[in-house]
N, C-alpha and C positions, 0 to 999 in steps of 0.2 A: 141683686143676685137671684132673687126669686124669678125675675123675668127671664134670665138666662137659663135657669133650671127648667122653665116651662117651655122653652123654645123647641121647635121641631121642624122637620122637613114635611111639607105636605106632599100629596100625590099628584103627579103630572099626567095629563092625557095629551098625547102627541100623535099626529097622523104619520103614516108610513113614509111620507115625503118630508117630514120634519116641521110641519106647521103646528105650533102650540095651540091646542084647542082650549085647554084649561090647565093652568099651573097650580091651582089650589082646588083639587077635586073634592076633598073632604070638607073644606070650609064653604065652597060655593058649588055644590053639585048641580045647581040649575044651569051652570055654564057648560055642562058636559055636551059632547057631540059624538054620536055613534059613527058618523062619517064627517070628514073634514068639510067645512063650508067654503074652503078655498080651492080644493082640488078633487074632492069627492072620495078620496081613499079612506079606508077604515082607520080608526084611531086605536091606540093601545095604551095601557097603563103599566105593563110589566115587560121586562126584557124577554124577547122571544127565545133566547138561548137558555136562560136560567130561571126565568119567571120571577126574578126579583122586581119589586116595585120601582118604577122610575121616579127618582127624586124630583119634587116640584119646588116651589118657592120655600125658602127658609123663613119661618114665622117667628118673630120675637114679640111677645106681648107688650103692648104699650108703645111700640115703635111704629111710626108712620113714615112711609117713604114710597117713592114710585118703584114699580116693578121693572127690572131689567133682565128678567128670566129668559134664557135661551135654551133650546133643546140640547142636551148633552150628546156628544159624539159617540161615547163608549159607555157601556154599563160599568158602574163602579164596583160591582160585585164579581162578575166573571171576566170583565175586560173585553168582551166581544163588541164589535161595532153595532150600533143600532141600524135598523133598516134604512133610515134616511141617509146615514153616513155611507153605507154600501151603495145606495142608489146614486148619490152624488158622485162618488168615485167612479162608478160605472159610466155615468153620463160624461164625466170629465175625460175618461179614456176614449169614449166615442168621439168627443169633440177634438181630441188630439189627432185622431185619424183624419179629420176634416181640414187640418191646417196645411194648406198647400205650400206654404213658405218653408215648411220643415221637411227634411228628407225622411225616408222610412226609418232609418236608424235613429234619427232625432226624435221621431214620434214614439218609438219604443222606449227610448231613454226617458222621455217625458212621462210616459205611463208608469214606468217603474218608480219614478220620483214621487208621484202623487201620494201613495200611502204614508210616506214619511212626513209629508207636510201636515198631516192631521194629527200626528202624535208628538207630544212634547218630549222628545228623546234627544240624545246627542246627535242622531242622524238628521234631525230636523234642520239644523243650520246648513249641513251639506246639501240637503234636498232643496233648501231655499236658494242656495247659490246656483245649483244646476237649473232650477226652475226659472230663475231670473234670466240666465243666459239664453235659454230656449225661447222664453216668451218675448224677449227683446227682438228676436228674429221673427217670431210669429206675427207681431204687429198688434195694433190696438184692439182690433176685433177679437183676436184670440185672448188677449189679456182680460178684456171686459167679460168675455164669455166664461172664462175660468173663474173670474171674481164672482160672477153671479152664482156659479155652482158651488164654489168652495168656501165662500165667506163665512157661512154659518157652521162649518165643521172644522176649519183649520184652527190652530192654536191662536190665542189672543195676540201673541208677539208677531206671528206671521200676518195676521189680519191687519195690524196697525202699520207694519213696515213694508210689507211686500208689494201689495197691489197699488198703493198710492205712489210709491217710488217708480214702479213700472209704468204707470200711466204718465207720470211726469217725464220719464226718460223717453217714452214713446213720442209724446208731443214734441219734445225737443228734437229727437232724431228724425221724425217725419218732416218737420219744417226744414231741417237742414237738407235732407234728401230731395225734397221738393224743389227748394231754391237752387240747389246744385244742378239738378236735372234740367230745369228750365234755362238756367244760365248757360249750361253747356250747349243746349239746343240752339239758343240764340247765337252763341259764338261760332258753333260749327256751321250754321247756315251762312253766316257772313264769310267764313273762310271758303266755303264751297262756292259762293258767288264770286269771290276773288279768283279762284282757280278757273271758273268758267270763263272769266274775262280773258284769261291767258290763252286758252286753246281756241275759243270761239273768235277772239279778236284776230288771231293769226289766220284762221280760215277766211275771215272777211278782209284780209289784206292789211291787217294792223302790224304792230311791232313783231319782228321776227324773233323766234326763240329757238333754242337748241331742240333737237328731236327728243331728248330726255325730258326737257321742261314741257314740251308740247304733250307728249304721251303721258307724262306723270300727272299733269294737271287734269287731263281728260279722264284718266282712270281714278284719280283720287276724289274728284268732286262727287261722284255718285255715292261713294262709300260714306263720306262725311255727311252728305245730305240725308241719306237713309238713316244714319245713326242719329242725326239731329231730330228727324221725325219720330224715331223710336223713343228718344228721351223726352220729347214734348208730349207724346201720348202717355208715357209713364208719369210725367209730372202732373198732367191733367187728372189721371186716375188717382194719384196720391192725394191731390187736393180735394177731390170729391168723395173718396171712399177711405183714404188712409193707407191704401195698398195698391199694388199693380200686378198684372199678370206677367209672368216671366216669358222670356223668349224674344226673338227678333222679328217675327212675322207681324208686319204693320196692320194687316187686316184683322188678325186675331186680337191684337191690342186694342184696336178701335171697337170691335164687336164686344169686347169685355167691359167697355164703358156702359154706364146705365143709360137708358133711353133718353132721359132728360138732357144728359150731357151730349149725347150724339146729336140730338136736335139742335142744341145750342151751337155746336161746331158747324153743322150744315147750314145754319142760318146766318153764320158770321159774314159770309160774302154777300153783299147786298146787290151787286150788279147782276142783272139778268144775262148780259152778254158774257160775263166771266163764267157764269154757271154753265151756259151753253157750250162755250169753248172748252172749258176744262172738265166739266162734269162735276158730280158730287165729290165731297171729300172721301167718302167711302169707296167710290169707284176709282179714284186716284190711288188710294192706298192699296186697293186690290191689284192694280196694275204694277205697283212697285213693292208689293208685300215682302218679297224675298231679296230686294236689292242689296241689303247690307251683306248678307251671306254670299250672294252671287258675285258682287263686285269686289269684295275684298280678297277673293281667292282666284282672281283672273290669272295670276302667274302659275297656278297649279292646274289650269285647264289642259285637257289632252290636246295634242297637236291637231290643227284643222278645225277645232270646235269654235263656236262663236259665243261671245258673252250673252247671258240671258237677261241681264239687268236692262232697264229701260231709261233712255235719255229723255230729256224734256224738262220744261220749266213748270210742269203741272204739279210735281211733288213739292216744289218750292212754294207754290200757291197754297197747297194744302197745309204745309208747314207754317206758313204765315197765318192761316186761319187758326191753327192749333195754339200758336203762341198768343194770338189776340184773345182767344176764348179763355185761355188760362188766366190772363190778367183780369178778366171780367167775372169769372166764376167765384162764388163764395166758397170758403173752405168747408169741409165736412161738418165742422162743429157748428156752423151757422146756417147750413143749408136746409 
């Protein structure tokens, strides 16, 4: 009983970015820091809003144990957020604006959700649900970025349940999206080749087909091959970075890959003759960059106009390179 009666909260010294400089200022003043040795910002020992001392470790005489002290998010006296809580929320809002996978409305919704995540109130559960939905769409980079900013200020419940589950969901969903994309690319490439044999074979005097079959196969093959190339590019991007650029422009999708991956794709074709005849993968994709959009709307073209998509087996060569490189590349987790 005497030990409990003599127990007390020591004074904490914390920098404005939330690094704990000294959790027992009175007992160990030699550990004090005027400026943080991790980030250089000044340290404080009182709440800037009400000047109440920041509680440090709780000391119980005779009790020996390891310290698990963390900087509090809010002042226990006035309830105002500490500078590090405000700074983390502000940085999280800025990060939300950088998440290209989210629409502008979704970014605003995410920013409005953040303050409720750091307070243990009835709205915290609702905020957690909304946050999960938005971060699943944002991807692993967004989840890990938010985890780095918010881990130290969110409630204990959110810390234990939210980010771990999101990472697990992301890993599962990314693997599924990646495998589906490359499987579709392989399948569409094969179907496009079958369609080519129909109309090219007739031009060479092969089996006769109806006009509908001839024209249908000739117009459908470029659509499917361009879509296959798009899916292969996105599968490669997902495997190496965990996300992919949106859109159908094949050149933009290729240029969005990191330099190491682009080099691997370009070096996939070993034959010098093939490189000379067909050119680089990038040059092929530049030639066919808008084939998917141009070829799928042929029926809506104005009378007298000509299709702008390009025929040729070079896109199939580039597609073959992309599929082969996908199989060889390590995933982002081991790269």
